[in-house]
All heavy atoms as a GROMACS GRO file, in nm:
protein
  609
    1MET      N    1  -1.630  -0.769   2.033
    1MET     CA    2  -1.703  -0.687   2.129
    1MET      C    3  -1.609  -0.650   2.242
    1MET      O    4  -1.534  -0.733   2.290
    1MET     CB    5  -1.822  -0.767   2.182
    1MET     CG    6  -1.901  -0.696   2.283
    1MET     SD    7  -2.021  -0.596   2.198
    1MET     CE    8  -2.138  -0.565   2.318
    2TYR      N    9  -1.615  -0.525   2.284
    2TYR     CA   10  -1.529  -0.476   2.391
    2TYR      C   11  -1.616  -0.394   2.486
    2TYR      O   12  -1.699  -0.316   2.442
    2TYR     CB   13  -1.418  -0.390   2.333
    2TYR     CG   14  -1.338  -0.319   2.439
    2TYR    CD1   15  -1.246  -0.390   2.515
    2TYR    CD2   16  -1.356  -0.185   2.464
    2TYR    CE1   17  -1.174  -0.327   2.614
    2TYR    CE2   18  -1.284  -0.121   2.562
    2TYR     CZ   19  -1.193  -0.192   2.637
    2TYR     OH   20  -1.121  -0.130   2.735
    3GLU      N   21  -1.596  -0.413   2.614
    3GLU     CA   22  -1.667  -0.334   2.714
    3GLU      C   23  -1.568  -0.275   2.813
    3GLU      O   24  -1.474  -0.342   2.854
    3GLU     CB   25  -1.766  -0.422   2.791
    3GLU     CG   26  -1.883  -0.467   2.709
    3GLU     CD   27  -1.982  -0.548   2.790
    3GLU    OE1   28  -1.986  -0.533   2.914
    3GLU    OE2   29  -2.056  -0.627   2.729
    4CYS      N   30  -1.592  -0.152   2.849
    4CYS     CA   31  -1.515  -0.086   2.955
    4CYS      C   32  -1.618  -0.032   3.052
    4CYS      O   33  -1.698   0.054   3.017
    4CYS     CB   34  -1.431   0.027   2.898
    4CYS     SG   35  -1.337   0.117   3.022
    5HIS      N   36  -1.619  -0.084   3.172
    5HIS     CA   37  -1.720  -0.043   3.269
    5HIS      C   38  -1.677   0.086   3.340
    5HIS      O   39  -1.564   0.096   3.388
    5HIS     CB   40  -1.744  -0.155   3.370
    5HIS     CG   41  -1.798  -0.278   3.304
    5HIS    ND1   42  -1.932  -0.293   3.273
    5HIS    CD2   43  -1.737  -0.390   3.260
    5HIS    CE1   44  -1.950  -0.408   3.213
    5HIS    NE2   45  -1.832  -0.470   3.203
    6VAL      N   46  -1.767   0.182   3.340
    6VAL     CA   47  -1.746   0.310   3.409
    6VAL      C   48  -1.862   0.330   3.505
    6VAL      O   49  -1.969   0.272   3.488
    6VAL     CB   50  -1.732   0.427   3.310
    6VAL    CG1   51  -1.605   0.414   3.228
    6VAL    CG2   52  -1.851   0.436   3.218
    7PRO      N   53  -1.842   0.414   3.608
    7PRO     CA   54  -1.946   0.428   3.712
    7PRO      C   55  -2.082   0.477   3.665
    7PRO      O   56  -2.184   0.431   3.713
    7PRO     CB   57  -1.884   0.527   3.811
    7PRO     CG   58  -1.738   0.521   3.787
    7PRO     CD   59  -1.722   0.488   3.641
    8THR      N   60  -2.085   0.570   3.570
    8THR     CA   61  -2.214   0.629   3.532
    8THR      C   62  -2.225   0.645   3.381
    8THR      O   63  -2.125   0.644   3.309
    8THR     CB   64  -2.234   0.768   3.596
    8THR    OG1   65  -2.143   0.860   3.531
    8THR    CG2   66  -2.210   0.768   3.745
    9GLY      N   67  -2.346   0.663   3.335
    9GLY     CA   68  -2.370   0.693   3.195
    9GLY      C   69  -2.307   0.826   3.155
    9GLY      O   70  -2.261   0.842   3.041
   10ASP      N   71  -2.305   0.922   3.247
   10ASP     CA   72  -2.241   1.050   3.218
   10ASP      C   73  -2.091   1.031   3.193
   10ASP      O   74  -2.034   1.096   3.106
   10ASP     CB   75  -2.261   1.149   3.333
   10ASP     CG   76  -2.402   1.203   3.339
   10ASP    OD1   77  -2.477   1.190   3.238
   10ASP    OD2   78  -2.440   1.259   3.443
   11ASP      N   79  -2.028   0.942   3.272
   11ASP     CA   80  -1.886   0.914   3.251
   11ASP      C   81  -1.864   0.850   3.114
   11ASP      O   82  -1.771   0.884   3.042
   11ASP     CB   83  -1.832   0.822   3.359
   11ASP     CG   84  -1.824   0.889   3.496
   11ASP    OD1   85  -1.825   1.014   3.501
   11ASP    OD2   86  -1.816   0.817   3.596
   12ASP      N   87  -1.950   0.758   3.079
   12ASP     CA   88  -1.942   0.691   2.949
   12ASP      C   89  -1.955   0.794   2.836
   12ASP      O   90  -1.876   0.793   2.742
   12ASP     CB   91  -2.052   0.586   2.940
   12ASP     CG   92  -2.047   0.508   2.811
   12ASP    OD1   93  -1.937   0.462   2.774
   12ASP    OD2   94  -2.153   0.492   2.748
   13LEU      N   95  -2.051   0.883   2.848
   13LEU     CA   96  -2.071   0.985   2.746
   13LEU      C   97  -1.951   1.079   2.739
   13LEU      O   98  -1.909   1.119   2.630
   13LEU     CB   99  -2.199   1.064   2.775
   13LEU     CG  100  -2.235   1.172   2.674
   13LEU    CD1  101  -2.256   1.113   2.535
   13LEU    CD2  102  -2.360   1.246   2.719
   14ALA      N  103  -1.894   1.114   2.853
   14ALA     CA  104  -1.778   1.203   2.855
   14ALA      C  105  -1.660   1.139   2.782
   14ALA      O  106  -1.591   1.206   2.704
   14ALA     CB  107  -1.740   1.236   2.999
   15ILE      N  108  -1.639   1.010   2.803
   15ILE     CA  109  -1.530   0.940   2.735
   15ILE      C  110  -1.555   0.938   2.584
   15ILE      O  111  -1.468   0.971   2.505
   15ILE     CB  112  -1.516   0.796   2.790
   15ILE    CG1  113  -1.462   0.801   2.933
   15ILE    CG2  114  -1.425   0.712   2.701
   15ILE    CD1  115  -1.471   0.669   3.007
   16GLU      N  116  -1.676   0.902   2.546
   16GLU     CA  117  -1.710   0.896   2.404
   16GLU      C  118  -1.691   1.032   2.337
   16GLU      O  119  -1.629   1.043   2.232
   16GLU     CB  120  -1.854   0.850   2.386
   16GLU     CG  121  -1.897   0.850   2.241
   16GLU     CD  122  -2.046   0.826   2.224
   16GLU    OE1  123  -2.125   0.862   2.313
   16GLU    OE2  124  -2.083   0.773   2.119
   17GLN      N  125  -1.743   1.137   2.398
   17GLN     CA  126  -1.736   1.270   2.336
   17GLN      C  127  -1.593   1.321   2.330
   17GLN      O  128  -1.555   1.388   2.233
   17GLN     CB  129  -1.826   1.368   2.412
   17GLN     CG  130  -1.974   1.338   2.397
   17GLN     CD  131  -2.017   1.341   2.251
   17GLN    OE1  132  -2.000   1.440   2.182
   17GLN    NE2  133  -2.072   1.230   2.205
   18THR      N  134  -1.511   1.291   2.430
   18THR     CA  135  -1.371   1.333   2.427
   18THR      C  136  -1.299   1.267   2.310
   18THR      O  137  -1.226   1.332   2.235
   18THR     CB  138  -1.301   1.299   2.560
   18THR    OG1  139  -1.364   1.373   2.664
   18THR    CG2  140  -1.154   1.336   2.555
   19ILE      N  141  -1.322   1.139   2.292
   19ILE     CA  142  -1.259   1.068   2.181
   19ILE      C  143  -1.308   1.122   2.047
   19ILE      O  144  -1.228   1.146   1.956
   19ILE     CB  145  -1.283   0.916   2.194
   19ILE    CG1  146  -1.205   0.862   2.315
   19ILE    CG2  147  -1.244   0.843   2.066
   19ILE    CD1  148  -1.241   0.721   2.354
   20LEU      N  149  -1.435   1.148   2.036
   20LEU     CA  150  -1.490   1.201   1.910
   20LEU      C  151  -1.438   1.341   1.881
   20LEU      O  152  -1.412   1.376   1.765
   20LEU     CB  153  -1.642   1.200   1.913
   20LEU     CG  154  -1.707   1.062   1.910
   20LEU    CD1  155  -1.859   1.075   1.923
   20LEU    CD2  156  -1.669   0.986   1.785
   21ARG      N  157  -1.422   1.425   1.984
   21ARG     CA  158  -1.370   1.561   1.963
   21ARG      C  159  -1.225   1.559   1.915
   21ARG      O  160  -1.180   1.652   1.847
   21ARG     CB  161  -1.380   1.642   2.092
   21ARG     CG  162  -1.516   1.704   2.112
   21ARG     CD  163  -1.510   1.811   2.220
   21ARG     NE  164  -1.474   1.756   2.348
   21ARG     CZ  165  -1.559   1.710   2.439
   21ARG    NH1  166  -1.688   1.714   2.415
   21ARG    NH2  167  -1.518   1.662   2.554
   22ARG      N  168  -1.151   1.456   1.950
   22ARG     CA  169  -1.011   1.448   1.909
   22ARG      C  170  -0.994   1.390   1.769
   22ARG      O  171  -0.884   1.389   1.715
   22ARG     CB  172  -0.933   1.365   2.010
   22ARG     CG  173  -0.925   1.438   2.141
   22ARG     CD  174  -0.838   1.367   2.236
   22ARG     NE  175  -0.835   1.445   2.360
   22ARG     CZ  176  -0.818   1.394   2.477
   22ARG    NH1  177  -0.800   1.265   2.491
   22ARG    NH2  178  -0.817   1.471   2.584
   23ARG      N  179  -1.099   1.342   1.712
   23ARG     CA  180  -1.096   1.278   1.581
   23ARG      C  181  -1.032   1.365   1.473
   23ARG      O  182  -0.943   1.319   1.403
   23ARG     CB  183  -1.239   1.238   1.545
   23ARG     CG  184  -1.258   1.181   1.409
   23ARG     CD  185  -1.406   1.173   1.376
   23ARG     NE  186  -1.456   1.308   1.358
   23ARG     CZ  187  -1.578   1.347   1.381
   23ARG    NH1  188  -1.668   1.264   1.421
   23ARG    NH2  189  -1.614   1.471   1.361
   24PRO      N  190  -1.071   1.491   1.456
   24PRO     CA  191  -1.011   1.571   1.348
   24PRO      C  192  -0.861   1.593   1.366
   24PRO      O  193  -0.786   1.589   1.269
   24PRO     CB  194  -1.087   1.704   1.355
   24PRO     CG  195  -1.215   1.672   1.422
   24PRO     CD  196  -1.182   1.562   1.521
   25ALA      N  197  -0.816   1.613   1.488
   25ALA     CA  198  -0.673   1.634   1.513
   25ALA      C  199  -0.591   1.511   1.478
   25ALA      O  200  -0.473   1.521   1.446
   25ALA     CB  201  -0.650   1.674   1.659
   26ALA      N  202  -0.655   1.395   1.483
   26ALA     CA  203  -0.587   1.270   1.449
   26ALA      C  204  -0.597   1.240   1.299
   26ALA      O  205  -0.556   1.134   1.254
   26ALA     CB  206  -0.646   1.155   1.530
   27GLY      N  207  -0.654   1.333   1.224
   27GLY     CA  208  -0.661   1.317   1.079
   27GLY      C  209  -0.783   1.242   1.029
   27GLY      O  210  -0.784   1.192   0.918
   28HIS      N  211  -0.887   1.235   1.111
   28HIS     CA  212  -1.007   1.162   1.072
   28HIS      C  213  -1.124   1.257   1.054
   28HIS      O  214  -1.159   1.331   1.145
   28HIS     CB  215  -1.044   1.059   1.178
   28HIS     CG  216  -0.935   0.962   1.206
   28HIS    ND1  217  -0.903   0.861   1.121
   28HIS    CD2  218  -0.848   0.954   1.309
   28HIS    CE1  219  -0.802   0.794   1.170
   28HIS    NE2  220  -0.767   0.847   1.284
   29GLY      N  221  -1.183   1.253   0.938
   29GLY     CA  222  -1.306   1.326   0.915
   29GLY      C  223  -1.424   1.232   0.934
   29GLY      O  224  -1.407   1.117   0.976
   30ILE      N  225  -1.541   1.278   0.900
   30ILE     CA  226  -1.659   1.192   0.907
   30ILE      C  227  -1.648   1.090   0.794
   30ILE      O  228  -1.624   1.127   0.678
   30ILE     CB  229  -1.788   1.274   0.896
   30ILE    CG1  230  -1.804   1.360   1.020
   30ILE    CG2  231  -1.909   1.185   0.875
   30ILE    CD1  232  -1.920   1.456   1.015
   31HIS      N  233  -1.662   0.964   0.827
   31HIS     CA  234  -1.645   0.858   0.728
   31HIS      C  235  -1.768   0.847   0.637
   31HIS      O  236  -1.755   0.842   0.515
   31HIS     CB  237  -1.616   0.726   0.797
   31HIS     CG  238  -1.602   0.611   0.703
   31HIS    ND1  239  -1.506   0.609   0.604
   31HIS    CD2  240  -1.670   0.495   0.691
   31HIS    CE1  241  -1.516   0.497   0.535
   31HIS    NE2  242  -1.615   0.425   0.586
   32LEU      N  243  -1.886   0.841   0.695
   32LEU     CA  244  -2.010   0.839   0.618
   32LEU      C  245  -2.098   0.953   0.668
   32LEU      O  246  -2.113   0.972   0.789
   32LEU     CB  247  -2.083   0.706   0.636
   32LEU     CG  248  -2.010   0.582   0.584
   32LEU    CD1  249  -2.085   0.456   0.624
   32LEU    CD2  250  -1.992   0.588   0.434
   33THR      N  251  -2.157   1.027   0.578
   33THR     CA  252  -2.239   1.141   0.617
   33THR      C  253  -2.379   1.097   0.657
   33THR      O  254  -2.422   0.985   0.629
   33THR     CB  255  -2.251   1.241   0.500
   33THR    OG1  256  -2.326   1.179   0.396
   33THR    CG2  257  -2.115   1.286   0.450
   34ALA      N  258  -2.452   1.187   0.718
   34ALA     CA  259  -2.590   1.160   0.757
   34ALA      C  260  -2.676   1.127   0.635
   34ALA      O  261  -2.768   1.046   0.643
   34ALA     CB  262  -2.647   1.280   0.832
   35ALA      N  263  -2.645   1.186   0.522
   35ALA     CA  264  -2.721   1.158   0.399
   35ALA      C  265  -2.697   1.016   0.349
   35ALA      O  266  -2.781   0.958   0.281
   35ALA     CB  267  -2.684   1.258   0.290
   36GLN      N  268  -2.583   0.959   0.384
   36GLN     CA  269  -2.550   0.823   0.339
   36GLN      C  270  -2.607   0.714   0.430
   36GLN      O  271  -2.610   0.599   0.390
   36GLN     CB  272  -2.398   0.806   0.331
   36GLN     CG  273  -2.333   0.892   0.224
   36GLN     CD  274  -2.183   0.889   0.236
   36GLN    OE1  275  -2.125   0.933   0.334
   36GLN    NE2  276  -2.119   0.834   0.133
   37LEU      N  277  -2.649   0.750   0.550
   37LEU     CA  278  -2.698   0.651   0.645
   37LEU      C  279  -2.848   0.668   0.667
   37LEU      O  280  -2.898   0.780   0.677
   37LEU     CB  281  -2.624   0.664   0.778
   37LEU     CG  282  -2.476   0.626   0.772
   37LEU    CD1  283  -2.409   0.656   0.905
   37LEU    CD2  284  -2.460   0.480   0.737
   38PRO      N  285  -2.920   0.559   0.678
   38PRO     CA  286  -3.066   0.567   0.687
   38PRO      C  287  -3.118   0.630   0.817
   38PRO      O  288  -3.227   0.683   0.820
   38PRO     CB  289  -3.111   0.421   0.677
   38PRO     CG  290  -2.993   0.341   0.716
   38PRO     CD  291  -2.873   0.421   0.676
   39ASN      N  292  -3.037   0.629   0.923
   39ASN     CA  293  -3.084   0.684   1.050
   39ASN      C  294  -3.057   0.833   1.066
   39ASN      O  295  -3.094   0.893   1.165
   39ASN     CB  296  -3.024   0.606   1.167
   39ASN     CG  297  -2.873   0.616   1.174
   39ASN    OD1  298  -2.812   0.690   1.097
   39ASN    ND2  299  -2.813   0.541   1.262
   40GLY      N  300  -2.988   0.892   0.968
   40GLY     CA  301  -2.962   1.035   0.974
   40GLY      C  302  -2.842   1.074   1.058
   40GLY      O  303  -2.812   1.191   1.074
   41TRP      N  304  -2.770   0.978   1.111
   41TRP     CA  305  -2.649   1.006   1.189
   41TRP      C  306  -2.530   1.002   1.095
   41TRP      O  307  -2.545   0.995   0.974
   41TRP     CB  308  -2.633   0.903   1.301
   41TRP     CG  309  -2.738   0.920   1.407
   41TRP    CD1  310  -2.867   0.875   1.400
   41TRP    CD2  311  -2.726   0.988   1.530
   41TRP    NE1  312  -2.935   0.910   1.514
   41TRP    CE2  313  -2.851   0.979   1.596
   41TRP    CE3  314  -2.624   1.054   1.593
   41TRP    CZ2  315  -2.873   1.035   1.720
   41TRP    CZ3  316  -2.646   1.108   1.718
   41TRP    CH2  317  -2.770   1.100   1.779
   42SER      N  318  -2.411   1.002   1.150
   42SER     CA  319  -2.292   0.987   1.067
   42SER      C  320  -2.203   0.879   1.130
   42SER      O  321  -2.211   0.854   1.250
   42SER     CB  322  -2.216   1.120   1.055
   42SER     OG  323  -2.173   1.164   1.182
   43GLU      N  324  -2.122   0.818   1.047
   43GLU     CA  325  -2.026   0.719   1.096
   43GLU      C  326  -1.894   0.790   1.114
   43GLU      O  327  -1.843   0.852   1.021
   43GLU     CB  328  -2.014   0.603   0.996
   43GLU     CG  329  -1.926   0.491   1.044
   43GLU     CD  330  -1.975   0.429   1.174
   43GLU    OE1  331  -2.094   0.398   1.186
   43GLU    OE2  332  -1.891   0.414   1.265
   44THR      N  333  -1.839   0.783   1.234
   44THR     CA  334  -1.726   0.868   1.267
   44THR      C  335  -1.590   0.814   1.227
   44THR      O  336  -1.498   0.892   1.208
   44THR     CB  337  -1.726   0.899   1.417
   44THR    OG1  338  -1.728   0.775   1.489
   44THR    CG2  339  -1.845   0.982   1.456
   45PHE      N  340  -1.574   0.683   1.218
   45PHE     CA  341  -1.443   0.627   1.189
   45PHE      C  342  -1.448   0.530   1.072
   45PHE      O  343  -1.542   0.453   1.059
   45PHE     CB  344  -1.389   0.550   1.310
   45PHE     CG  345  -1.362   0.636   1.429
   45PHE    CD1  346  -1.444   0.629   1.540
   45PHE    CD2  347  -1.254   0.723   1.431
   45PHE    CE1  348  -1.419   0.707   1.651
   45PHE    CE2  349  -1.230   0.802   1.542
   45PHE     CZ  350  -1.312   0.794   1.651
   46ASP      N  351  -1.344   0.531   0.994
   46ASP     CA  352  -1.324   0.431   0.889
   46ASP      C  353  -1.249   0.316   0.954
   46ASP      O  354  -1.135   0.332   0.999
   46ASP     CB  355  -1.243   0.493   0.776
   46ASP     CG  356  -1.218   0.397   0.661
   46ASP    OD1  357  -1.240   0.276   0.677
   46ASP    OD2  358  -1.174   0.446   0.555
   47ALA      N  359  -1.310   0.200   0.962
   47ALA     CA  360  -1.250   0.084   1.030
   47ALA      C  361  -1.119   0.040   0.964
   47ALA      O  362  -1.040  -0.030   1.026
   47ALA     CB  363  -1.349  -0.032   1.034
   48ARG      N  364  -1.097   0.081   0.842
   48ARG     CA  365  -0.969   0.048   0.777
   48ARG      C  366  -0.856   0.135   0.828
   48ARG      O  367  -0.740   0.101   0.812
   48ARG     CB  368  -0.982   0.063   0.625
   48ARG     CG  369  -1.080  -0.037   0.563
   48ARG     CD  370  -1.108  -0.004   0.420
   48ARG     NE  371  -1.174   0.129   0.417
   48ARG     CZ  372  -1.217   0.188   0.310
   48ARG    NH1  373  -1.201   0.131   0.193
   48ARG    NH2  374  -1.276   0.306   0.316
   49ARG      N  375  -0.890   0.248   0.890
   49ARG     CA  376  -0.786   0.342   0.938
   49ARG      C  377  -0.775   0.347   1.089
   49ARG      O  378  -0.675   0.395   1.142
   49ARG     CB  379  -0.818   0.483   0.887
   49ARG     CG  380  -0.809   0.493   0.736
   49ARG     CD  381  -0.828   0.634   0.688
   49ARG     NE  382  -0.725   0.720   0.747
   49ARG     CZ  383  -0.743   0.849   0.773
   49ARG    NH1  384  -0.858   0.906   0.747
   49ARG    NH2  385  -0.647   0.920   0.826
   50VAL      N  386  -0.876   0.303   1.161
   50VAL     CA  387  -0.875   0.308   1.307
   50VAL      C  388  -0.892   0.166   1.358
   50VAL      O  389  -0.995   0.104   1.337
   50VAL     CB  390  -0.990   0.398   1.360
   50VAL    CG1  391  -0.988   0.401   1.511
   50VAL    CG2  392  -0.980   0.537   1.303
   51THR      N  393  -0.791   0.116   1.425
   51THR     CA  394  -0.798  -0.022   1.473
   51THR      C  395  -0.880  -0.031   1.602
   51THR      O  396  -0.891   0.067   1.676
   51THR     CB  397  -0.658  -0.079   1.502
   51THR    OG1  398  -0.600  -0.008   1.613
   51THR    CG2  399  -0.568  -0.068   1.379
   52ALA      N  400  -0.931  -0.148   1.625
   52ALA     CA  401  -1.004  -0.172   1.750
   52ALA      C  402  -0.911  -0.149   1.870
   52ALA      O  403  -0.952  -0.093   1.971
   52ALA     CB  404  -1.060  -0.314   1.752
   53GLN      N  405  -0.786  -0.190   1.857
   53GLN     CA  406  -0.691  -0.172   1.967
   53GLN      C  407  -0.667  -0.024   1.997
   53GLN      O  408  -0.659   0.016   2.112
   53GLN     CB  409  -0.558  -0.241   1.936
   53GLN     CG  410  -0.462  -0.239   2.053
   53GLN     CD  411  -0.516  -0.312   2.174
   53GLN    OE1  412  -0.554  -0.428   2.164
   53GLN    NE2  413  -0.523  -0.246   2.288
   54SER      N  414  -0.658   0.059   1.893
   54SER     CA  415  -0.635   0.202   1.918
   54SER      C  416  -0.756   0.265   1.988
   54SER      O  417  -0.740   0.352   2.074
   54SER     CB  418  -0.602   0.277   1.789
   54SER     OG  419  -0.713   0.282   1.703
   55LEU      N  420  -0.876   0.220   1.954
   55LEU     CA  421  -0.995   0.270   2.023
   55LEU      C  422  -0.999   0.222   2.169
   55LEU      O  423  -1.031   0.298   2.260
   55LEU     CB  424  -1.123   0.227   1.951
   55LEU     CG  425  -1.154   0.304   1.824
   55LEU    CD1  426  -1.275   0.243   1.754
   55LEU    CD2  427  -1.176   0.451   1.851
   56GLN      N  428  -0.964   0.096   2.191
   56GLN     CA  429  -0.958   0.045   2.329
   56GLN      C  430  -0.857   0.123   2.411
   56GLN      O  431  -0.884   0.159   2.526
   56GLN     CB  432  -0.922  -0.104   2.329
   56GLN     CG  433  -1.033  -0.192   2.282
   56GLN     CD  434  -0.991  -0.339   2.280
   56GLN    OE1  435  -0.886  -0.376   2.328
   56GLN    NE2  436  -1.076  -0.422   2.222
   57ASP      N  437  -0.741   0.150   2.353
   57ASP     CA  438  -0.639   0.228   2.424
   57ASP      C  439  -0.689   0.367   2.459
   57ASP      O  440  -0.667   0.416   2.570
   57ASP     CB  441  -0.512   0.238   2.339
   57ASP     CG  442  -0.440   0.106   2.321
   57ASP    OD1  443  -0.472   0.008   2.395
   57ASP    OD2  444  -0.354   0.098   2.232
   58ALA      N  445  -0.758   0.432   2.365
   58ALA     CA  446  -0.814   0.566   2.390
   58ALA      C  447  -0.919   0.561   2.500
   58ALA      O  448  -0.923   0.648   2.588
   58ALA     CB  449  -0.873   0.623   2.261
   59ILE      N  450  -1.003   0.459   2.498
   59ILE     CA  451  -1.105   0.445   2.602
   59ILE      C  452  -1.040   0.428   2.738
   59ILE      O  453  -1.078   0.492   2.836
   59ILE     CB  454  -1.199   0.326   2.570
   59ILE    CG1  455  -1.285   0.360   2.447
   59ILE    CG2  456  -1.286   0.291   2.690
   59ILE    CD1  457  -1.355   0.239   2.387
   60HIS      N  458  -0.938   0.342   2.746
   60HIS     CA  459  -0.869   0.321   2.873
   60HIS      C  460  -0.802   0.449   2.924
   60HIS      O  461  -0.808   0.480   3.043
   60HIS     CB  462  -0.764   0.210   2.860
   60HIS     CG  463  -0.822   0.074   2.874
   60HIS    ND1  464  -0.864   0.023   2.996
   60HIS    CD2  465  -0.848  -0.021   2.783
   60HIS    CE1  466  -0.911  -0.098   2.977
   60HIS    NE2  467  -0.904  -0.127   2.849
   61ARG      N  468  -0.739   0.525   2.834
   61ARG     CA  469  -0.676   0.652   2.874
   61ARG      C  470  -0.778   0.748   2.933
   61ARG      O  471  -0.756   0.809   3.037
   61ARG     CB  472  -0.607   0.717   2.755
   61ARG     CG  473  -0.467   0.674   2.731
   61ARG     CD  474  -0.395   0.766   2.631
   61ARG     NE  475  -0.469   0.787   2.507
   61ARG     CZ  476  -0.466   0.704   2.403
   61ARG    NH1  477  -0.395   0.595   2.406
   61ARG    NH2  478  -0.536   0.732   2.294
   62GLU      N  479  -0.891   0.763   2.864
   62GLU     CA  480  -0.992   0.857   2.911
   62GLU      C  481  -1.060   0.809   3.039
   62GLU      O  482  -1.092   0.889   3.126
   62GLU     CB  483  -1.094   0.884   2.801
   62GLU     CG  484  -1.037   0.953   2.679
   62GLU     CD  485  -0.956   1.077   2.714
   62GLU    OE1  486  -0.996   1.155   2.802
   62GLU    OE2  487  -0.850   1.096   2.653
   63ALA      N  488  -1.083   0.678   3.050
   63ALA     CA  489  -1.143   0.624   3.173
   63ALA      C  490  -1.049   0.646   3.291
   63ALA      O  491  -1.094   0.683   3.400
   63ALA     CB  492  -1.175   0.475   3.156
   64ALA      N  493  -0.919   0.626   3.271
   64ALA     CA  494  -0.821   0.649   3.377
   64ALA      C  495  -0.817   0.797   3.416
   64ALA      O  496  -0.807   0.832   3.534
   64ALA     CB  497  -0.684   0.601   3.333
   65ALA      N  498  -0.827   0.885   3.316
   65ALA     CA  499  -0.826   1.030   3.344
   65ALA      C  500  -0.949   1.068   3.426
   65ALA      O  501  -0.940   1.146   3.521
   65ALA     CB  502  -0.822   1.109   3.214
   66LEU      N  503  -1.066   1.013   3.392
   66LEU     CA  504  -1.187   1.041   3.468
   66LEU      C  505  -1.175   0.989   3.611
   66LEU      O  506  -1.216   1.055   3.706
   66LEU     CB  507  -1.309   0.976   3.401
   66LEU     CG  508  -1.376   1.055   3.292
   66LEU    CD1  509  -1.485   0.972   3.226
   66LEU    CD2  510  -1.435   1.184   3.345
   67GLU      N  511  -1.116   0.871   3.624
   67GLU     CA  512  -1.098   0.811   3.756
   67GLU      C  513  -1.011   0.899   3.845
   67GLU      O  514  -1.032   0.908   3.965
   67GLU     CB  515  -1.032   0.674   3.739
   67GLU     CG  516  -1.067   0.575   3.845
   67GLU     CD  517  -1.017   0.437   3.808
   67GLU    OE1  518  -0.901   0.406   3.842
   67GLU    OE2  519  -1.093   0.362   3.743
   68ARG      N  520  -0.914   0.964   3.785
   68ARG     CA  521  -0.824   1.054   3.861
   68ARG      C  522  -0.883   1.195   3.874
   68ARG      O  523  -0.818   1.284   3.926
   68ARG     CB  524  -0.689   1.060   3.792
   68ARG     CG  525  -0.612   0.929   3.798
   68ARG     CD  526  -0.469   0.943   3.748
   68ARG     NE  527  -0.455   1.014   3.623
   68ARG     CZ  528  -0.453   0.959   3.501
   68ARG    NH1  529  -0.468   0.829   3.488
   68ARG    NH2  530  -0.437   1.031   3.394
   69GLY      N  531  -1.002   1.216   3.820
   69GLY     CA  532  -1.064   1.348   3.828
   69GLY      C  533  -1.010   1.446   3.726
   69GLY      O  534  -1.017   1.567   3.744
   70LEU      N  535  -0.956   1.395   3.619
   70LEU     CA  536  -0.894   1.479   3.517
   70LEU      C  537  -0.979   1.485   3.391
   70LEU      O  538  -0.936   1.446   3.284
   70LEU     CB  539  -0.756   1.426   3.480
   70LEU     CG  540  -0.654   1.415   3.592
   70LEU    CD1  541  -0.528   1.347   3.543
   70LEU    CD2  542  -0.623   1.552   3.647
   71CYS      N  543  -1.100   1.535   3.404
   71CYS     CA  544  -1.183   1.553   3.286
   71CYS      C  545  -1.124   1.671   3.210
   71CYS      O  546  -1.138   1.785   3.251
   71CYS     CB  547  -1.329   1.579   3.325
   71CYS     SG  548  -1.439   1.572   3.185
   72ARG      N  549  -1.055   1.643   3.102
   72ARG     CA  550  -0.974   1.744   3.032
   72ARG      C  551  -1.057   1.845   2.952
   72ARG      O  552  -1.014   1.955   2.930
   72ARG     CB  553  -0.877   1.675   2.938
   72ARG     CG  554  -0.778   1.592   3.013
   72ARG     CD  555  -0.679   1.532   2.914
   72ARG     NE  556  -0.634   1.406   2.973
   72ARG     CZ  557  -0.631   1.293   2.910
   72ARG    NH1  558  -0.668   1.284   2.786
   72ARG    NH2  559  -0.588   1.184   2.971
   73GLU      N  560  -1.173   1.803   2.906
   73GLU     CA  561  -1.252   1.890   2.821
   73GLU      C  562  -1.395   1.895   2.872
   73GLU      O  563  -1.445   1.795   2.920
   73GLU     CB  564  -1.250   1.837   2.677
   73GLU     CG  565  -1.112   1.829   2.620
   73GLU     CD  566  -1.109   1.762   2.484
   73GLU    OE1  567  -1.204   1.783   2.406
   73GLU    OE2  568  -1.013   1.690   2.456
   74PRO      N  569  -1.460   2.010   2.864
   74PRO     CA  570  -1.599   2.016   2.911
   74PRO      C  571  -1.689   1.928   2.825
   74PRO      O  572  -1.666   1.911   2.706
   74PRO     CB  573  -1.636   2.163   2.894
   74PRO     CG  574  -1.538   2.218   2.797
   74PRO     CD  575  -1.414   2.135   2.808
   75LEU      N  576  -1.786   1.868   2.888
   75LEU     CA  577  -1.880   1.780   2.819
   75LEU      C  578  -1.983   1.865   2.745
   75LEU      O  579  -2.048   1.951   2.802
   75LEU     CB  580  -1.949   1.690   2.921
   75LEU     CG  581  -2.055   1.596   2.866
   75LEU    CD1  582  -1.992   1.498   2.768
   75LEU    CD2  583  -2.121   1.522   2.980
   76THR      N  584  -1.993   1.839   2.616
   76THR     CA  585  -2.097   1.905   2.536
   76THR      C  586  -2.167   1.798   2.456
   76THR      O  587  -2.103   1.705   2.408
   76THR     CB  588  -2.036   2.008   2.439
   76THR    OG1  589  -1.938   1.943   2.358
   76THR    CG2  590  -1.971   2.124   2.512
   77LEU      N  591  -2.293   1.810   2.442
   77LEU     CA  592  -2.369   1.712   2.366
   77LEU      C  593  -2.376   1.755   2.222
   77LEU      O  594  -2.429   1.860   2.189
   77LEU     CB  595  -2.508   1.695   2.423
   77LEU     CG  596  -2.513   1.642   2.566
   77LEU    CD1  597  -2.656   1.638   2.616
   77LEU    CD2  598  -2.451   1.504   2.574
   78PHE      N  599  -2.321   1.676   2.137
   78PHE     CA  600  -2.328   1.687   1.991
   78PHE      C  601  -2.303   1.828   1.949
   78PHE      O  602  -2.360   1.903   1.898
   78PHE     CB  603  -2.459   1.631   1.938
   78PHE     CG  604  -2.484   1.495   1.998
   78PHE    CD1  605  -2.571   1.479   2.102
   78PHE    CD2  606  -2.416   1.384   1.948
   78PHE    CE1  607  -2.592   1.353   2.157
   78PHE    CE2  608  -2.436   1.260   2.003
   78PHE     CZ  609  -2.525   1.243   2.108
   0.00000   0.00000   0.00000
């Protein structure tokens, strides 16, 4: 379990969405489709290809960018 505390839920969502938007450029497609999962969502990363450490590093980079006021990409929901 890993936690990174950010000031607001909007900041948390911005970090998550930025990381997810960069997924295809890093060579990652959707790992499991909505049809394969009972909740209708999709699983975004294959844990065999994306380490916990690489995700933690990405979270820290984006949290630091937000802290400096450098929201690099506009926030869009899904």
